[in-house]
C-alpha positions as CSV (number, residue, x, y, z in Angstrom):
1,C,4.2,10.1,-8.4
2,G,3.9,11.6,-11.9
3,W,1.1,9.2,-12.9
4,A,-2.1,10.4,-11.2
5,G,-3.8,7.0,-11.1
6,V,-0.9,5.0,-9.8
7,G,-1.5,1.9,-7.6
8,H,-0.3,-1.6,-7.6
9,D,-2.3,-4.9,-7.4
10,T,-2.7,-5.3,-3.7
11,G,-1.7,-8.8,-2.6
12,A,0.3,-9.2,-5.8
13,F,-0.9,-10.1,-9.3
14,A,1.1,-13.3,-9.6
15,G,2.9,-15.8,-7.4
16,P,1.9,-17.4,-4.1
17,K,-0.6,-15.6,-1.8
18,P,1.0,-13.3,0.8
19,P,0.9,-14.5,4.4
20,P,-1.7,-12.7,6.6
21,E,0.6,-10.1,8.1
22,L,2.0,-9.0,4.8
23,F,-1.5,-9.0,3.2
24,V,-2.8,-6.7,6.0
25,R,0.1,-4.2,5.7
26,W,-0.2,-4.3,1.9
27,V,-3.9,-3.4,2.1
28,Q,-3.2,-0.7,4.7
29,N,-0.7,0.9,2.2
30,G,-2.9,0.3,-0.8
31,V,-6.0,2.1,0.6
32,L,-4.0,5.3,0.6
33,A,-2.9,5.0,-3.0
34,P,-4.7,6.8,-5.8
35,R,-5.8,3.5,-7.3
36,F,-6.7,0.7,-4.8
37,V,-7.7,-2.8,-6.0
38,I,-7.1,-6.3,-4.6
39,H,-6.4,-8.0,-7.8
40,S,-4.6,-11.2,-8.8
41,G,-4.1,-13.5,-11.7
42,F,-2.0,-16.6,-11.6
43,T,0.1,-18.4,-9.0
44,S,3.7,-19.2,-9.6
45,D,2.9,-22.9,-10.2
46,G,0.4,-22.1,-13.0
47,G,-2.8,-22.5,-10.9
48,R,-5.4,-19.8,-10.7
49,S,-5.1,-17.4,-7.7
50,C,-7.6,-15.1,-6.2
51,N,-6.7,-12.7,-3.4
52,E,-9.8,-11.6,-1.6
53,P,-10.3,-9.2,1.4
54,W,-11.8,-12.1,3.5
55,M,-9.3,-14.8,2.6
56,Y,-7.8,-14.7,6.1
57,P,-10.6,-14.6,8.7
58,E,-8.2,-14.0,11.5
59,V,-7.2,-10.6,10.1
60,L,-10.5,-9.6,8.5
61,P,-11.3,-6.9,11.0
62,L,-8.0,-5.2,10.2
63,V,-8.6,-5.4,6.4
64,R,-12.1,-4.1,6.9
65,G,-10.9,-1.1,9.0
66,A,-8.3,-0.2,6.3
67,I,-11.0,-0.3,3.6
68,L,-13.3,1.8,5.7
69,L,-10.6,4.4,6.0
70,R,-10.4,4.5,2.2
71,Y,-14.1,5.2,2.0
72,R,-13.7,8.1,4.5
73,L,-11.0,9.6,2.4
74,I,-12.9,9.5,-0.9
75,P,-13.8,13.2,-0.8
76,L,-10.1,14.1,-0.5
77,L,-9.2,11.6,-3.2
78,H,-11.9,13.0,-5.5
79,S,-10.6,16.5,-4.9
80,L,-7.0,15.5,-5.7
81,H,-8.0,13.6,-8.9
82,L,-9.8,16.7,-10.1
83,E,-6.8,18.8,-9.3
84,A,-4.7,16.2,-11.3
85,Y,-7.0,16.6,-14.2
86,L,-7.1,20.3,-14.2
87,H,-3.5,21.1,-13.3
88,G,-1.5,17.9,-13.8
89,R,-0.5,17.7,-10.1
90,P,-0.1,14.1,-8.8
91,V,-2.5,12.7,-6.3
92,A,0.1,10.8,-4.2
93,R,3.2,13.0,-3.9
94,A,6.7,12.4,-2.9
95,L,7.7,14.5,0.1
96,A,10.0,16.5,-2.2
97,C,7.0,17.9,-4.1
98,H,6.0,20.2,-1.2
99,Y,9.0,20.0,1.1
100,S,12.0,20.4,-1.3
101,S,13.6,22.9,1.1
102,D,14.0,20.1,3.7
103,P,17.0,18.0,2.7
104,C,15.7,15.0,4.6
105,A,12.5,15.0,2.6
106,S,14.3,14.6,-0.7
107,T,15.8,11.3,0.5
108,E,12.6,9.7,1.7
109,S,11.4,7.0,-0.7
110,F,8.4,5.5,1.0
111,A,6.4,8.0,2.9
112,F,4.2,10.2,0.7
113,T,1.5,12.9,0.9
114,L,-2.0,13.1,-0.4
115,G,-2.1,16.7,-1.3
116,P,0.3,18.9,0.6
117,Q,-0.9,18.2,4.1
118,L,-1.8,14.5,4.7
119,L,1.3,12.4,5.3
120,A,1.0,8.6,4.8
121,A,3.7,6.6,6.5
122,T,2.4,3.1,6.6
123,V,4.2,0.2,8.3
124,L,6.4,-1.5,5.7
125,A,8.3,-4.1,7.8
126,P,7.1,-7.3,9.5
127,E,6.6,-7.1,13.3
128,A,9.7,-9.2,13.9
129,E,11.8,-6.5,12.3
130,L,10.2,-3.5,14.1
131,K,12.0,-1.8,17.0
132,P,10.6,-2.9,20.4
133,A,9.0,-0.2,22.5
134,A,10.2,0.4,26.0
135,D,6.7,-0.3,27.5
136,G,5.8,-3.1,25.2
137,G,4.8,-3.3,21.6
138,H,6.8,-1.9,18.6
139,T,7.6,1.4,17.0
140,W,7.8,2.6,13.4
141,P,9.9,5.7,12.6
142,V,8.1,8.5,10.8
143,Y,9.9,11.6,9.6
144,L,7.8,14.8,9.6
145,P,9.1,17.2,7.0
146,R,9.6,21.0,7.4
147,G,8.2,23.5,4.9
148,A,5.6,26.1,4.1
149,P,2.5,23.8,4.1
150,V,3.0,23.1,7.8
151,L,1.5,26.0,9.9
152,G,3.0,26.4,13.3
153,G,5.8,23.9,12.6
154,V,3.8,20.9,13.9
155,W,2.1,17.7,12.6
156,C,-0.8,15.9,14.2
157,D,-0.8,12.1,14.7
158,V,-4.4,11.5,13.5
159,E,-4.8,8.3,15.5
160,K,-3.6,9.7,18.8
161,G,-4.4,13.4,18.4
162,E,-0.8,14.1,19.5
163,W,1.3,17.0,18.0
164,H,4.9,16.7,17.0
165,A,7.5,19.2,15.7
166,A,8.2,19.3,12.0
167,G,11.7,18.2,11.2
168,S,11.6,15.5,13.8
169,T,11.4,11.7,13.6
170,V,8.6,10.2,15.6
171,E,8.9,6.6,16.9
172,K,5.3,5.8,16.5
173,L,3.9,3.0,18.6
174,V,2.2,0.6,16.2
175,T,0.0,-2.5,16.4
176,P,-1.2,-4.7,13.6
177,N,-4.1,-2.4,12.9
178,S,-2.1,0.8,12.8
179,I,-2.1,3.0,9.7
180,P,0.2,5.9,10.5
181,I,-1.1,9.1,9.0
182,F,-0.3,12.7,10.1
183,V,-1.9,16.0,9.1
184,A,0.1,19.2,8.9
185,G,-0.7,22.1,11.3
186,G,-3.5,24.1,9.7
187,G,-4.4,21.3,7.3
188,V,-8.0,20.6,6.3
189,V,-8.9,17.1,5.2
190,P,-12.4,16.5,3.6
191,I,-13.8,13.2,4.8
192,D,-17.0,11.2,4.4
193,L,-19.1,10.5,7.6
194,A,-22.1,9.2,5.8
195,N,-21.0,5.5,5.5
196,L,-20.1,4.9,9.1
197,P,-21.9,2.3,11.2
198,A,-24.3,3.9,13.6
199,A,-22.3,2.8,16.7
200,V,-19.2,4.8,15.6
201,D,-18.5,8.1,17.2
202,P,-18.2,10.7,14.3
203,A,-15.4,12.4,16.3
204,L,-13.2,9.4,15.5
205,A,-14.1,9.3,11.8
206,L,-10.6,9.6,10.4
207,T,-9.0,6.9,12.4
208,A,-8.6,3.4,11.1
209,V,-8.9,1.7,14.5
210,D,-12.2,2.9,15.9
211,V,-14.5,0.2,14.7
212,A,-14.8,-3.0,16.7
213,P,-15.9,-6.1,14.7
214,E,-19.2,-6.2,16.6
215,A,-20.1,-2.7,15.3
216,Y,-20.8,-4.2,11.9
217,P,-24.2,-5.8,11.1
218,A,-24.1,-9.6,10.6
219,A,-23.5,-10.7,7.1
220,T,-26.6,-11.8,5.2
């Protein structure tokens, strides 16, 4: 996390194109990185490759929803990039940056925060490997660290509006369009409401699952 502009080539730069499920999860993770780009070069057989957001029509609404979340978070990302320029703090931060007093946080390699209070814990396993939920669907484990940035000792699941205790592991119910993000108690996250389709309720502006495909104008 020491490089402020870190971010990989979503979909992979070289090699065969990822299958639809992997591409969706890759995009969902990439939109929360400081640098997000869907970028590719050559396939493993020497032919030219070009990963595009629309290359799998069956999952296009999921990719669109993830990219829309990215646009909503631009004010936060701009603030964090300015902070990185002025003070050298990373944009995407390992949990140990703010939660070093929590032993569990220092061993977490995949979840990260944007600033001290927005926790990104995207799904990194195929559905076939996720834990089945008791009432159907699947769950993804998310550890919520303890530390000073969390007021009241609680985290909010942004998608559901549910509160969970810091220091606990949440078995979050996930679907193909889930992008698990949590905000620490007392946290303030600047977001952009200006670019939302008119049919979208602004109260849902930070979720990645609130826009049905029919809410978008037809392509011209």
